[in-house]
C-alpha positions as CSV (number, residue, x, y, z in Angstrom):
1,M,111.1,86.7,123.3
2,L,110.2,86.1,126.9
3,S,107.5,88.7,127.2
4,W,107.0,91.3,129.9
5,R,103.9,89.3,130.9
6,R,105.9,86.3,131.7
7,A,108.7,88.3,133.4
8,I,106.2,90.0,135.8
9,A,103.8,87.1,136.3
10,G,103.8,86.1,140.0
11,Q,105.8,89.1,141.1
12,D,104.4,91.8,143.3
13,E,104.6,95.1,141.3
14,P,108.2,94.7,140.1
15,H,110.0,97.8,138.9
16,G,111.6,98.1,135.4
17,L,115.1,97.1,136.5
18,A,113.8,93.9,138.2
19,I,112.1,93.0,135.0
20,K,115.2,93.8,133.0
21,D,117.4,91.7,135.3
22,K,115.0,88.7,134.9
23,L,115.0,89.0,131.1
24,E,118.8,89.3,131.1
25,K,119.2,86.3,133.2
26,Y,116.8,84.3,130.9
27,Y,118.6,85.4,127.7
28,E,122.1,85.5,129.2
29,T,122.7,88.8,127.5
30,E,122.4,92.5,128.3
31,I,119.1,94.1,127.4
32,H,119.4,97.9,126.8
33,H,116.7,100.2,128.0
34,G,115.9,101.3,124.5
35,R,114.9,97.8,123.6
36,L,113.2,97.0,126.9
37,Y,110.6,99.7,127.5
38,P,109.2,100.0,123.9
39,N,108.2,96.3,124.2
40,V,105.6,96.8,127.0
41,D,102.5,95.1,125.8
42,K,99.8,97.8,125.6
43,G,96.7,96.7,127.4
44,L,98.4,93.6,128.9
45,V,100.6,95.3,131.4
46,E,99.9,98.4,133.4
47,K,102.4,100.9,134.6
48,G,102.2,102.6,137.9
49,E,104.4,105.1,139.8
50,L,106.3,104.1,142.9
51,D,108.0,107.4,143.2
52,K,109.1,110.2,140.9
53,R,112.0,108.0,139.5
54,T,110.6,104.5,139.7
55,N,107.7,102.8,137.9
56,Y,106.2,99.5,138.7
57,Y,104.4,97.1,136.4
58,T,101.5,94.7,136.9
59,I,99.8,92.3,134.6
60,T,96.2,93.2,133.7
61,T,93.3,90.7,133.8
62,R,93.5,90.6,130.0
63,G,97.2,90.0,130.1
64,Q,96.7,87.1,132.6
65,R,94.1,85.5,130.4
66,E,96.3,85.8,127.3
67,L,99.3,84.4,129.2
68,E,97.3,81.4,130.4
69,A,96.0,80.8,126.9
70,R,99.5,81.0,125.5
71,C,100.8,78.5,128.2
72,E,98.0,76.1,127.3
73,W,98.8,76.4,123.6
74,E,102.5,75.7,124.3
75,D,101.6,72.8,126.6
76,Q,99.8,71.0,123.8
77,Y,103.0,70.9,121.8
78,I,105.3,70.2,124.7
79,D,103.3,67.4,126.4
80,G,104.4,64.1,125.0
81,F,107.5,65.6,123.3
82,D,110.4,63.2,123.6
83,S,113.8,64.7,122.6
84,S,115.0,61.2,121.8
85,D,112.6,61.2,118.9
86,E,114.8,63.6,117.0
């Protein structure tokens, strides 16, 4: 699953609905609130309050490090991959 970390990376304090929209666009399917919010990576994403009804989310330093490590790990398998080899 495209993680919250990737969904918020590079965004300036996106709110939950913006993250939901990005994930729905990526997966081309509706994501229900009950599935979305329980999947917040504890310790990797911080939640703040914009107002009484709206929260925003930011990636933590630890979350950024883990995201970068994951991207590097994926790149080692993607680099040099040629779909014509299948």
